[in-house]
N, CA, C and O atoms as a CHARMM CRD file, in Angstrom:
* protein
*
  308
    1    1 MET  N      0.66100  -1.22200  -0.04000 PROA 1      0.00000
    2    1 MET  CA    -0.00900  -0.13400  -0.10800 PROA 1      0.00000
    3    1 MET  C      1.08800   1.13900  -0.03800 PROA 1      0.00000
    4    1 MET  O      2.17000   1.15900   0.54800 PROA 1      0.00000
    5    2 LYS  N      0.46600   2.15500  -0.80300 PROA 2      0.00000
    6    2 LYS  CA     1.04200   3.52800  -0.95700 PROA 2      0.00000
    7    2 LYS  C      1.06000   4.46800   0.55400 PROA 2      0.00000
    8    2 LYS  O      0.00600   4.69700   1.14800 PROA 2      0.00000
    9    3 LYS  N      2.22200   4.89700   0.99600 PROA 3      0.00000
   10    3 LYS  CA     2.01800   6.07400   1.87800 PROA 3      0.00000
   11    3 LYS  C      1.58800   7.00600   1.30100 PROA 3      0.00000
   12    3 LYS  O      2.19100   7.09300   0.23100 PROA 3      0.00000
   13    4 VAL  N      0.61900   8.03700   1.44300 PROA 4      0.00000
   14    4 VAL  CA     0.25000   9.15300   1.02400 PROA 4      0.00000
   15    4 VAL  C      0.06600  10.14000   2.38100 PROA 4      0.00000
   16    4 VAL  O     -0.47200   9.72500   3.40800 PROA 4      0.00000
   17    5 ILE  N      0.54700  11.38700   2.24300 PROA 5      0.00000
   18    5 ILE  CA     0.49100  12.32900   3.18300 PROA 5      0.00000
   19    5 ILE  C      0.01500  13.42200   2.31200 PROA 5      0.00000
   20    5 ILE  O      0.53600  13.64700   1.21900 PROA 5      0.00000
   21    6 LEU  N     -1.11500  14.20000   2.86000 PROA 6      0.00000
   22    6 LEU  CA    -1.53700  15.54500   2.17500 PROA 6      0.00000
   23    6 LEU  C     -1.46200  16.57400   3.31900 PROA 6      0.00000
   24    6 LEU  O     -1.98300  16.46600   4.42900 PROA 6      0.00000
   25    7 TYR  N     -0.66800  17.66400   2.81200 PROA 7      0.00000
   26    7 TYR  CA    -0.34900  18.93800   3.44800 PROA 7      0.00000
   27    7 TYR  C     -1.51100  19.73400   3.00800 PROA 7      0.00000
   28    7 TYR  O     -1.81100  19.84700   1.82000 PROA 7      0.00000
   29    8 THR  N     -2.20900  20.32400   4.04300 PROA 8      0.00000
   30    8 THR  CA    -3.42200  21.16300   3.57500 PROA 8      0.00000
   31    8 THR  C     -3.36400  22.55000   4.55100 PROA 8      0.00000
   32    8 THR  O     -2.43300  22.65800   5.34800 PROA 8      0.00000
   33    9 THR  N     -4.19300  23.39300   4.47200 PROA 9      0.00000
   34    9 THR  CA    -4.67700  24.22300   5.22100 PROA 9      0.00000
   35    9 THR  C     -6.10700  24.55900   5.41600 PROA 9      0.00000
   36    9 THR  O     -6.77400  24.22600   4.43700 PROA 9      0.00000
   37   10 PRO  N     -6.72000  25.05400   6.26800 PROA 10     0.00000
   38   10 PRO  CA    -8.23000  25.29000   6.43900 PROA 10     0.00000
   39   10 PRO  C     -8.85200  26.04500   5.25100 PROA 10     0.00000
   40   10 PRO  O     -9.97600  25.85600   4.78600 PROA 10     0.00000
   41   11 THR  N     -7.83000  27.02800   4.79600 PROA 11     0.00000
   42   11 THR  CA    -8.75800  27.94900   4.08100 PROA 11     0.00000
   43   11 THR  C     -8.59500  27.37000   2.33700 PROA 11     0.00000
   44   11 THR  O     -9.30200  27.81100   1.43100 PROA 11     0.00000
   45   12 CYS  N     -7.61300  26.40600   2.16500 PROA 12     0.00000
   46   12 CYS  CA    -7.47000  25.85500   0.74100 PROA 12     0.00000
   47   12 CYS  C     -8.69000  25.19900   0.37400 PROA 12     0.00000
   48   12 CYS  O     -9.25100  24.26700   0.94900 PROA 12     0.00000
   49   13 ALA  N     -9.05800  25.88100  -0.77500 PROA 13     0.00000
   50   13 ALA  CA   -10.35000  25.12000  -1.56900 PROA 13     0.00000
   51   13 ALA  C     -9.84000  23.88100  -2.45500 PROA 13     0.00000
   52   13 ALA  O    -10.58400  22.90800  -2.57900 PROA 13     0.00000
   53   14 PHE  N     -8.85200  23.90000  -2.93700 PROA 14     0.00000
   54   14 PHE  CA    -7.97300  22.86900  -3.68900 PROA 14     0.00000
   55   14 PHE  C     -7.71700  21.62500  -2.76700 PROA 14     0.00000
   56   14 PHE  O     -7.68100  20.49000  -3.24300 PROA 14     0.00000
   57   15 CYS  N     -7.56200  21.84700  -1.59700 PROA 15     0.00000
   58   15 CYS  CA    -7.14900  20.87700  -0.47500 PROA 15     0.00000
   59   15 CYS  C     -8.55700  20.16700  -0.39700 PROA 15     0.00000
   60   15 CYS  O     -8.59000  18.96700  -0.12300 PROA 15     0.00000
   61   16 SER  N     -9.37300  20.66100  -0.56100 PROA 16     0.00000
   62   16 SER  CA   -10.75300  19.78400  -0.37900 PROA 16     0.00000
   63   16 SER  C    -11.18400  19.24900  -1.49600 PROA 16     0.00000
   64   16 SER  O    -12.09400  18.43900  -1.32100 PROA 16     0.00000
   65   17 VAL  N    -10.84900  19.41400  -2.59400 PROA 17     0.00000
   66   17 VAL  CA   -10.99900  18.99000  -3.93500 PROA 17     0.00000
   67   17 VAL  C    -10.04700  17.60500  -3.77100 PROA 17     0.00000
   68   17 VAL  O    -10.53200  16.54400  -4.16400 PROA 17     0.00000
   69   18 VAL  N     -8.85600  17.61400  -3.26100 PROA 18     0.00000
   70   18 VAL  CA    -7.96100  16.68300  -3.25500 PROA 18     0.00000
   71   18 VAL  C     -8.38700  15.52700  -2.34600 PROA 18     0.00000
   72   18 VAL  O     -8.26200  14.33300  -2.61800 PROA 18     0.00000
   73   19 LYS  N     -8.90300  16.04100  -1.23900 PROA 19     0.00000
   74   19 LYS  CA    -9.23800  14.93900  -0.23500 PROA 19     0.00000
   75   19 LYS  C    -10.53500  14.43600  -0.70400 PROA 19     0.00000
   76   19 LYS  O    -10.78100  13.30900  -0.27400 PROA 19     0.00000
   77   20 LYS  N    -11.46400  14.96200  -1.48700 PROA 20     0.00000
   78   20 LYS  CA   -12.54300  14.09700  -2.12000 PROA 20     0.00000
   79   20 LYS  C    -12.25700  13.29300  -3.09700 PROA 20     0.00000
   80   20 LYS  O    -12.83400  12.21600  -3.24800 PROA 20     0.00000
   81   21 PHE  N    -11.26400  13.76300  -3.92400 PROA 21     0.00000
   82   21 PHE  CA   -10.75600  12.69700  -4.89100 PROA 21     0.00000
   83   21 PHE  C    -10.09100  11.59400  -4.48400 PROA 21     0.00000
   84   21 PHE  O    -10.15800  10.60300  -5.21000 PROA 21     0.00000
   85   22 LEU  N     -9.26000  11.52800  -3.15600 PROA 22     0.00000
   86   22 LEU  CA    -8.80300  10.60000  -2.51300 PROA 22     0.00000
   87   22 LEU  C     -9.74700   9.63000  -1.49100 PROA 22     0.00000
   88   22 LEU  O     -9.49100   8.48100  -1.13100 PROA 22     0.00000
   89   23 ASP  N    -10.66800  10.28600  -1.21400 PROA 23     0.00000
   90   23 ASP  CA   -11.95000   9.66500  -0.42600 PROA 23     0.00000
   91   23 ASP  C    -12.51700   8.63000  -1.61000 PROA 23     0.00000
   92   23 ASP  O    -12.70400   7.41400  -1.56900 PROA 23     0.00000
   93   24 ASP  N    -12.69100   9.49200  -2.55700 PROA 24     0.00000
   94   24 ASP  CA   -13.59800   8.61800  -3.55400 PROA 24     0.00000
   95   24 ASP  C    -12.82600   7.60900  -4.17600 PROA 24     0.00000
   96   24 ASP  O    -13.40900   6.63000  -4.64200 PROA 24     0.00000
   97   25 LYS  N    -11.63900   7.70700  -4.24600 PROA 25     0.00000
   98   25 LYS  CA   -10.55500   6.67000  -4.94600 PROA 25     0.00000
   99   25 LYS  C    -10.56000   5.46900  -3.65700 PROA 25     0.00000
  100   25 LYS  O    -10.36200   4.30200  -3.99700 PROA 25     0.00000
  101   26 GLY  N    -10.79100   5.78700  -2.16000 PROA 26     0.00000
  102   26 GLY  CA   -10.65900   4.74000  -1.24300 PROA 26     0.00000
  103   26 GLY  C     -9.25400   4.78000  -0.75400 PROA 26     0.00000
  104   26 GLY  O     -8.75000   3.83900  -0.14000 PROA 26     0.00000
  105   27 VAL  N     -8.54700   6.03500  -1.07500 PROA 27     0.00000
  106   27 VAL  CA    -6.96400   5.92200  -0.54100 PROA 27     0.00000
  107   27 VAL  C     -6.93500   6.41800   0.80400 PROA 27     0.00000
  108   27 VAL  O     -7.52300   7.46800   1.06400 PROA 27     0.00000
  109   28 GLU  N     -6.31100   5.77400   1.69700 PROA 28     0.00000
  110   28 GLU  CA    -5.95500   6.13700   2.91100 PROA 28     0.00000
  111   28 GLU  C     -5.00200   7.05100   2.99200 PROA 28     0.00000
  112   28 GLU  O     -3.93300   6.67600   2.51100 PROA 28     0.00000
  113   29 TYR  N     -5.01900   8.33800   3.52300 PROA 29     0.00000
  114   29 TYR  CA    -3.95700   9.33900   3.75600 PROA 29     0.00000
  115   29 TYR  C     -4.01800   9.76700   5.09400 PROA 29     0.00000
  116   29 TYR  O     -4.91900   9.59400   5.91500 PROA 29     0.00000
  117   30 GLN  N     -2.44100  10.61900   5.25600 PROA 30     0.00000
  118   30 GLN  CA    -2.68200  11.28400   6.49300 PROA 30     0.00000
  119   30 GLN  C     -2.61700  12.76700   6.19700 PROA 30     0.00000
  120   30 GLN  O     -1.72800  13.15200   5.43700 PROA 30     0.00000
  121   31 GLU  N     -3.57800  13.75700   6.78700 PROA 31     0.00000
  122   31 GLU  CA    -3.71100  15.05000   6.70300 PROA 31     0.00000
  123   31 GLU  C     -2.85200  15.54900   7.60900 PROA 31     0.00000
  124   31 GLU  O     -2.82500  15.10900   8.75800 PROA 31     0.00000
  125   32 ILE  N     -2.02500  16.56100   7.17300 PROA 32     0.00000
  126   32 ILE  CA    -1.21800  17.41800   8.00300 PROA 32     0.00000
  127   32 ILE  C     -1.87300  18.97400   7.66400 PROA 32     0.00000
  128   32 ILE  O     -1.99800  19.42000   6.52300 PROA 32     0.00000
  129   33 ASP  N     -2.16500  19.51700   8.61800 PROA 33     0.00000
  130   33 ASP  CA    -2.53900  21.01100   8.71400 PROA 33     0.00000
  131   33 ASP  C     -1.47400  21.83200   8.90400 PROA 33     0.00000
  132   33 ASP  O     -1.18800  22.12100  10.06600 PROA 33     0.00000
  133   34 VAL  N     -0.65800  22.38400   7.77700 PROA 34     0.00000
  134   34 VAL  CA     0.57700  22.93700   8.08200 PROA 34     0.00000
  135   34 VAL  C      0.43400  24.54000   8.56400 PROA 34     0.00000
  136   34 VAL  O      1.44200  25.22000   8.75500 PROA 34     0.00000
  137   35 SER  N     -0.68500  24.98100   8.70900 PROA 35     0.00000
  138   35 SER  CA    -1.23200  26.51600   9.33400 PROA 35     0.00000
  139   35 SER  C     -1.17700  26.07600  10.96500 PROA 35     0.00000
  140   35 SER  O     -1.25500  27.05900  11.70300 PROA 35     0.00000
  141   36 LYS  N     -1.06700  24.88900  11.60500 PROA 36     0.00000
  142   36 LYS  CA    -0.78300  24.65900  12.75000 PROA 36     0.00000
  143   36 LYS  C      0.18800  23.88000  13.26300 PROA 36     0.00000
  144   36 LYS  O      0.23000  23.52700  14.44100 PROA 36     0.00000
  145   37 ASN  N      1.17600  23.52100  12.21100 PROA 37     0.00000
  146   37 ASN  CA     2.28600  22.72400  12.26900 PROA 37     0.00000
  147   37 ASN  C      3.66300  23.21500  11.81900 PROA 37     0.00000
  148   37 ASN  O      4.17600  22.53800  10.92800 PROA 37     0.00000
  149   38 GLU  N      4.38600  24.30700  12.28700 PROA 38     0.00000
  150   38 GLU  CA     5.53400  24.84100  11.59500 PROA 38     0.00000
  151   38 GLU  C      6.48500  23.96900  11.21900 PROA 38     0.00000
  152   38 GLU  O      7.13100  24.17500  10.19100 PROA 38     0.00000
  153   39 GLU  N      6.74200  22.65600  12.16000 PROA 39     0.00000
  154   39 GLU  CA     7.68200  21.71900  11.77600 PROA 39     0.00000
  155   39 GLU  C      7.50600  21.02900  10.59300 PROA 39     0.00000
  156   39 GLU  O      8.47200  20.78800   9.86900 PROA 39     0.00000
  157   40 GLU  N      6.14100  20.60900  10.25300 PROA 40     0.00000
  158   40 GLU  CA     5.80200  20.02500   9.34100 PROA 40     0.00000
  159   40 GLU  C      5.77100  20.89700   7.87100 PROA 40     0.00000
  160   40 GLU  O      6.05700  20.47000   6.75300 PROA 40     0.00000
  161   41 LEU  N      5.38800  22.07100   8.20600 PROA 41     0.00000
  162   41 LEU  CA     5.46900  23.04800   6.93200 PROA 41     0.00000
  163   41 LEU  C      6.93300  23.32800   6.50400 PROA 41     0.00000
  164   41 LEU  O      7.12500  23.68300   5.34100 PROA 41     0.00000
  165   42 LYS  N      8.04000  23.18800   7.40500 PROA 42     0.00000
  166   42 LYS  CA     9.46000  23.02200   6.95500 PROA 42     0.00000
  167   42 LYS  C      9.78300  21.99400   6.31900 PROA 42     0.00000
  168   42 LYS  O     10.76900  22.01700   5.58200 PROA 42     0.00000
  169   43 LYS  N      9.08800  20.97800   6.45800 PROA 43     0.00000
  170   43 LYS  CA     9.44300  19.69700   6.05700 PROA 43     0.00000
  171   43 LYS  C      8.95800  19.50300   4.57900 PROA 43     0.00000
  172   43 LYS  O      9.70700  19.08200   3.69800 PROA 43     0.00000
  173   44 MET  N      7.53600  19.87000   4.35900 PROA 44     0.00000
  174   44 MET  CA     6.94900  20.37700   3.27000 PROA 44     0.00000
  175   44 MET  C      7.88300  21.07400   2.34700 PROA 44     0.00000
  176   44 MET  O      8.05400  20.72900   1.17800 PROA 44     0.00000
  177   45 GLN  N      8.48900  22.08700   2.93700 PROA 45     0.00000
  178   45 GLN  CA     9.16200  23.12700   2.25200 PROA 45     0.00000
  179   45 GLN  C     10.37800  22.46000   1.55700 PROA 45     0.00000
  180   45 GLN  O     10.63000  22.61200   0.36200 PROA 45     0.00000
  181   46 GLU  N     11.01500  21.80200   2.30700 PROA 46     0.00000
  182   46 GLU  CA    12.33500  21.08700   2.26000 PROA 46     0.00000
  183   46 GLU  C     11.77600  20.03400   1.02100 PROA 46     0.00000
  184   46 GLU  O     12.35800  20.09300  -0.06200 PROA 46     0.00000
  185   47 LYS  N     10.94600  19.32900   1.15000 PROA 47     0.00000
  186   47 LYS  CA    10.72800  18.36100   0.01800 PROA 47     0.00000
  187   47 LYS  C     10.27500  18.94600  -1.19100 PROA 47     0.00000
  188   47 LYS  O     10.64200  18.33300  -2.19300 PROA 47     0.00000
  189   48 THR  N      9.55600  19.99100  -1.39300 PROA 48     0.00000
  190   48 THR  CA     9.04800  20.33000  -2.69200 PROA 48     0.00000
  191   48 THR  C      9.56000  21.81800  -2.88100 PROA 48     0.00000
  192   48 THR  O      9.32200  22.33700  -3.97200 PROA 48     0.00000
  193   49 GLY  N     10.20800  22.51800  -1.97200 PROA 49     0.00000
  194   49 GLY  CA    10.87500  23.83700  -2.55600 PROA 49     0.00000
  195   49 GLY  C      9.52400  24.73300  -2.65700 PROA 49     0.00000
  196   49 GLY  O      9.73000  25.78600  -3.26000 PROA 49     0.00000
  197   50 GLN  N      8.07000  24.54400  -2.16600 PROA 50     0.00000
  198   50 GLN  CA     6.97600  25.29700  -2.09200 PROA 50     0.00000
  199   50 GLN  C      6.48400  25.52700  -1.07900 PROA 50     0.00000
  200   50 GLN  O      6.66100  24.69000  -0.19500 PROA 50     0.00000
  201   51 MET  N      5.67400  26.72600  -0.76900 PROA 51     0.00000
  202   51 MET  CA     5.22500  26.90400   0.10700 PROA 51     0.00000
  203   51 MET  C      3.60900  26.78100   0.08900 PROA 51     0.00000
  204   51 MET  O      2.89600  26.89000   1.08600 PROA 51     0.00000
  205   52 SER  N      3.18400  26.54200  -1.18500 PROA 52     0.00000
  206   52 SER  CA     1.78000  26.55100  -1.35200 PROA 52     0.00000
  207   52 SER  C      1.25000  25.16600  -1.24200 PROA 52     0.00000
  208   52 SER  O      2.02900  24.22200  -1.37100 PROA 52     0.00000
  209   53 VAL  N     -0.20000  24.94200  -0.98000 PROA 53     0.00000
  210   53 VAL  CA    -0.91200  23.92800  -0.71100 PROA 53     0.00000
  211   53 VAL  C     -2.06900  23.74500  -1.52800 PROA 53     0.00000
  212   53 VAL  O     -2.56300  24.79100  -1.94900 PROA 53     0.00000
  213   54 PRO  N     -2.66600  22.59800  -1.88200 PROA 54     0.00000
  214   54 PRO  CA    -1.98500  21.39100  -1.24000 PROA 54     0.00000
  215   54 PRO  C     -0.94100  20.55700  -1.93500 PROA 54     0.00000
  216   54 PRO  O     -0.87000  20.43200  -3.15800 PROA 54     0.00000
  217   55 VAL  N     -0.10500  19.97300  -1.02300 PROA 55     0.00000
  218   55 VAL  CA     0.87300  18.76400  -1.48700 PROA 55     0.00000
  219   55 VAL  C      0.36100  17.47900  -1.29400 PROA 55     0.00000
  220   55 VAL  O     -0.31200  17.16600  -0.31200 PROA 55     0.00000
  221   56 VAL  N      0.66800  16.71700  -2.21900 PROA 56     0.00000
  222   56 VAL  CA     0.28900  15.24700  -1.88900 PROA 56     0.00000
  223   56 VAL  C      1.88700  14.54200  -2.08100 PROA 56     0.00000
  224   56 VAL  O      2.63300  14.66400  -3.05200 PROA 56     0.00000
  225   57 LEU  N      2.08900  13.87400  -0.97500 PROA 57     0.00000
  226   57 LEU  CA     3.23400  13.04800  -0.97300 PROA 57     0.00000
  227   57 LEU  C      2.98100  11.47300  -0.95000 PROA 57     0.00000
  228   57 LEU  O      2.58200  10.77100  -0.02000 PROA 57     0.00000
  229   58 ILE  N      3.34100  11.12600  -2.27500 PROA 58     0.00000
  230   58 ILE  CA     3.08500   9.68000  -2.46900 PROA 58     0.00000
  231   58 ILE  C      4.41000   8.75600  -2.28600 PROA 58     0.00000
  232   58 ILE  O      5.25100   8.66000  -3.18100 PROA 58     0.00000
  233   59 ASP  N      4.49600   8.19700  -1.24900 PROA 59     0.00000
  234   59 ASP  CA     5.77600   7.39400  -1.38800 PROA 59     0.00000
  235   59 ASP  C      7.01900   8.33300  -1.64100 PROA 59     0.00000
  236   59 ASP  O      7.95900   8.05700  -2.38600 PROA 59     0.00000
  237   60 GLU  N      6.84800   9.68200  -0.77600 PROA 60     0.00000
  238   60 GLU  CA     8.02300  10.47100  -0.75900 PROA 60     0.00000
  239   60 GLU  C      7.98200  11.12200  -2.24900 PROA 60     0.00000
  240   60 GLU  O      8.91100  11.83900  -2.62200 PROA 60     0.00000
  241   61 GLU  N      7.16800  10.92000  -2.85800 PROA 61     0.00000
  242   61 GLU  CA     7.15800  11.76600  -4.25600 PROA 61     0.00000
  243   61 GLU  C      6.11600  12.96700  -4.20500 PROA 61     0.00000
  244   61 GLU  O      4.93100  12.82000  -3.90300 PROA 61     0.00000
  245   62 ALA  N      6.60900  13.95600  -4.48000 PROA 62     0.00000
  246   62 ALA  CA     5.61000  15.05400  -4.19600 PROA 62     0.00000
  247   62 ALA  C      4.76200  15.51400  -5.50000 PROA 62     0.00000
  248   62 ALA  O      5.24900  15.58600  -6.62900 PROA 62     0.00000
  249   63 VAL  N      3.52900  15.79100  -5.19600 PROA 63     0.00000
  250   63 VAL  CA     2.56300  16.60300  -6.38400 PROA 63     0.00000
  251   63 VAL  C      2.09100  17.87800  -5.72200 PROA 63     0.00000
  252   63 VAL  O      1.32700  17.86400  -4.75700 PROA 63     0.00000
  253   64 VAL  N      2.54800  18.92700  -6.24400 PROA 64     0.00000
  254   64 VAL  CA     2.11900  20.07500  -5.67800 PROA 64     0.00000
  255   64 VAL  C      0.91400  20.70000  -6.47100 PROA 64     0.00000
  256   64 VAL  O      1.05800  20.94400  -7.66900 PROA 64     0.00000
  257   65 GLY  N     -0.18200  20.94400  -5.87800 PROA 65     0.00000
  258   65 GLY  CA    -1.46300  21.26200  -6.37400 PROA 65     0.00000
  259   65 GLY  C     -2.43500  20.10100  -6.67600 PROA 65     0.00000
  260   65 GLY  O     -2.23300  18.97100  -6.23300 PROA 65     0.00000
  261   66 PHE  N     -3.58500  20.44500  -7.50900 PROA 66     0.00000
  262   66 PHE  CA    -4.32900  19.03300  -7.74200 PROA 66     0.00000
  263   66 PHE  C     -3.93000  19.13400  -9.29600 PROA 66     0.00000
  264   66 PHE  O     -4.31700  19.90400 -10.17500 PROA 66     0.00000
  265   67 ASN  N     -2.97600  18.03000  -9.30800 PROA 67     0.00000
  266   67 ASN  CA    -2.67700  17.46200 -10.60400 PROA 67     0.00000
  267   67 ASN  C     -3.08600  15.77600 -10.53600 PROA 67     0.00000
  268   67 ASN  O     -2.38300  14.85500 -10.12200 PROA 67     0.00000
  269   68 LYS  N     -4.28900  15.73400 -11.02100 PROA 68     0.00000
  270   68 LYS  CA    -5.33300  14.39700 -10.97200 PROA 68     0.00000
  271   68 LYS  C     -4.41200  13.60900 -11.84100 PROA 68     0.00000
  272   68 LYS  O     -4.09900  12.50100 -11.40600 PROA 68     0.00000
  273   69 LYS  N     -4.01800  13.90700 -12.76700 PROA 69     0.00000
  274   69 LYS  CA    -3.20900  12.66100 -13.61300 PROA 69     0.00000
  275   69 LYS  C     -2.17600  12.15500 -12.95000 PROA 69     0.00000
  276   69 LYS  O     -2.00500  10.94400 -12.80900 PROA 69     0.00000
  277   70 LYS  N     -1.33400  13.13800 -12.44800 PROA 70     0.00000
  278   70 LYS  CA    -0.19200  12.71400 -11.81800 PROA 70     0.00000
  279   70 LYS  C     -0.13100  11.75300 -10.58700 PROA 70     0.00000
  280   70 LYS  O      0.62400  10.81300 -10.33500 PROA 70     0.00000
  281   71 ILE  N     -1.35600  12.39600  -9.79000 PROA 71     0.00000
  282   71 ILE  CA    -1.75900  11.80000  -8.52000 PROA 71     0.00000
  283   71 ILE  C     -2.21400  10.36800  -9.01600 PROA 71     0.00000
  284   71 ILE  O     -1.64000   9.40200  -8.51300 PROA 71     0.00000
  285   72 LYS  N     -2.96600  10.20500  -9.73600 PROA 72     0.00000
  286   72 LYS  CA    -3.55200   8.55100 -10.45600 PROA 72     0.00000
  287   72 LYS  C     -2.33700   7.93300 -10.65100 PROA 72     0.00000
  288   72 LYS  O     -2.02200   6.98300  -9.93400 PROA 72     0.00000
  289   73 LYS  N     -1.46600   8.42000 -11.69500 PROA 73     0.00000
  290   73 LYS  CA    -0.32400   7.67100 -12.02100 PROA 73     0.00000
  291   73 LYS  C      0.55800   7.15400 -11.09000 PROA 73     0.00000
  292   73 LYS  O      1.14000   6.07700 -11.22400 PROA 73     0.00000
  293   74 LEU  N      0.66900   7.91800 -10.13100 PROA 74     0.00000
  294   74 LEU  CA     1.49900   7.72300  -8.76500 PROA 74     0.00000
  295   74 LEU  C      1.20000   6.65600  -7.74200 PROA 74     0.00000
  296   74 LEU  O      1.98200   5.90300  -7.16100 PROA 74     0.00000
  297   75 LEU  N     -0.36100   6.78700  -7.63800 PROA 75     0.00000
  298   75 LEU  CA    -1.02600   5.86400  -6.98200 PROA 75     0.00000
  299   75 LEU  C     -1.17900   4.24800  -7.78700 PROA 75     0.00000
  300   75 LEU  O     -1.28200   3.24200  -7.08500 PROA 75     0.00000
  301   76 GLU  N     -1.17700   4.17100  -9.07900 PROA 76     0.00000
  302   76 GLU  CA    -1.06200   3.00400  -9.53500 PROA 76     0.00000
  303   76 GLU  C      0.34000   2.32900  -9.74600 PROA 76     0.00000
  304   76 GLU  O      0.44700   1.15600 -10.10100 PROA 76     0.00000
  305   77 LYS  N      1.37000   3.12900  -9.51100 PROA 77     0.00000
  306   77 LYS  CA     2.56300   2.57800  -9.82400 PROA 77     0.00000
  307   77 LYS  C      2.87700   1.11200  -8.90200 PROA 77     0.00000
  308   77 LYS  O      3.92500   0.48800  -9.07100 PROA 77     0.00000
């Protein structure tokens, strides 16, 4: 099973879209609200070079934003 981490914030509209997409696919994921966890925000930035959310980390490979095609491809690997 793939390890999936979803970095989000409460005000991010695309975060909700990604969560619904993963839920609809039956994908288990860990959600991390980076607005409340500065340490995890730093980890996300180190892995992606980005400050924006959503970030989906699938087995340590990052997808920034809601790139449905890339997320599906990584989940199917």
